[in-house]
C-alpha positions in Angstrom: 128.0 97.5 84.0 129.4 95.6 87.0 133.0 96.2 87.7 134.6 93.8 90.2 137.6 96.0 91.1 137.3 99.5 92.5 140.3 100.4 90.3 138.1 99.7 87.2 135.2 101.5 88.8 137.0 104.8 89.3 137.5 105.7 85.7 133.9 104.8 84.8 132.6 107.6 87.1 131.4 110.9 85.8 133.4 113.8 87.2 131.5 115.8 89.9 128.8 113.2 90.4 128.1 111.6 93.8 128.1 107.8 94.3 125.5 105.8 96.2 126.5 103.2 98.8 124.1 100.3 99.6 123.9 98.0 102.6 121.7 95.1 101.4 119.9 93.3 104.2 117.1 90.8 104.0 114.5 93.2 105.3 116.0 96.6 104.5 118.4 98.4 102.2 120.5 101.1 103.7 121.3 103.9 101.3 124.1 106.5 101.6 125.4 109.1 99.2 128.7 110.8 98.7 129.3 114.5 97.9 130.3 115.4 94.4 134.0 115.4 95.3 133.8 111.8 96.5 135.3 112.7 99.8 132.5 112.1 102.4 129.6 109.7 102.8 126.3 110.5 104.4 123.3 108.3 105.3 120.3 109.0 103.1 117.5 106.6 104.0 116.5 103.0 104.8 114.3 101.3 102.3 112.0 98.6 103.7 112.3 95.7 101.2 109.2 94.6 99.4 110.1 93.0 96.1 113.0 93.7 93.7 111.0 95.8 91.3 109.8 98.2 94.0 113.1 98.4 95.8 115.0 99.0 92.5 112.5 101.7 91.5 113.2 103.6 94.8 116.9 103.2 94.4 116.7 104.6 90.9 114.6 107.6 92.1 117.3 108.3 94.7 120.1 107.9 92.0 118.4 110.2 89.6 117.5 112.7 92.3 121.1 113.0 93.4 122.6 112.8 89.9 124.5 109.7 91.0 127.5 108.6 88.9 127.8 105.1 90.3 126.7 102.5 92.9 128.7 100.7 95.4 127.2 97.6 97.1 128.5 96.3 100.4 129.6 92.7 99.8 129.1 90.6 102.9 132.2 88.3 102.8 132.8 85.8 105.6 135.5 86.6 108.0 138.0 84.4 106.2 137.3 86.3 102.9 135.2 83.7 101.3 131.8 84.4 99.9 128.7 82.6 101.2 125.0 82.8 100.3 124.6 86.5 101.4 127.4 87.5 99.0 125.8 85.5 96.2 122.5 87.2 96.9 124.2 90.7 96.7 125.8 89.7 93.4 122.4 88.6 92.1 120.9 91.9 93.2 123.7 93.8 91.3 123.0 91.7 88.1 119.3 92.5 88.3 120.0 96.2 89.1 122.4 96.4 86.2 119.6 95.7 83.8 117.8 98.9 84.9 120.7 101.4 84.8 123.8 102.4 82.8 125.5 103.4 86.1 128.7 101.5 86.9 128.2 99.2 89.9 131.0 97.7 92.0 131.4 96.0 95.4 133.1 96.9 98.6 134.0 94.5 101.4 131.5 95.3 104.2 132.8 93.0 106.9 132.1 94.5 110.4 130.4 97.6 108.9 127.2 97.1 110.9 129.2 96.5 114.0 131.2 99.8 113.5 127.9 101.7 112.7 126.2 100.4 115.8 129.2 101.3 117.9 129.2 104.9 116.5 125.5 105.2 117.2 125.9 104.0 120.8 128.7 106.5 121.3 126.4 109.2 120.0 124.0 108.2 122.8 121.2 107.3 120.4 118.3 105.3 121.8 117.9 101.7 120.8 114.7 102.5 118.9 116.3 105.3 116.9 119.4 103.2 116.2 117.2 100.5 114.7 115.6 103.1 112.4 119.0 104.4 111.0 121.5 101.6 111.5 121.3 100.3 107.9 121.7 103.8 106.3 124.6 104.5 108.7 126.2 101.1 107.8 125.8 102.0 104.1 127.6 105.3 104.8 130.4 103.4 106.6 130.7 101.0 103.6 130.7 104.0 101.1 133.3 105.9 103.1 135.7 103.0 103.0 135.3 102.9 99.2 135.7 106.7 98.9 138.8 106.6 101.1 140.3 103.9 98.7 139.3 106.1 95.6 141.1 109.1 97.2 144.2 107.0 98.0 144.3 105.7 94.4 144.0 109.3 93.0 146.9 110.4 95.3 149.0 107.6 93.9 148.7 108.8 90.3 
């Protein structure tokens, strides 16, 4: 099921199960996973995109292997908040993925996530070659961490 609002996503999660975060690119999919407490996000892997069926099969392997309770996709909005073709493509990916899983799926604004991830990797003095290998998974972790922080904030309010 696709839930547009993170506030609707939170109650749909199974307690103690991690959440996956995805950074969908045209050539790769960055994958990150949270811990069971939903407090921290870590890069998992970068999937080289082939076709939807193969990409989704790998994502489902990761979800099952990590006992994931939900999936958060980075939604690439324009800087003014509007949605363009990339956001529409992400929504289409979510609709197709929804047909393969009962896990709740939601979106998180990913504006500037790759820029922030790149900056962090440069500060870590990582080589350009190594950065290119991990940037998408690190961007997915950045996206996921933003959503996790929001979920923590929502829990603190109740």
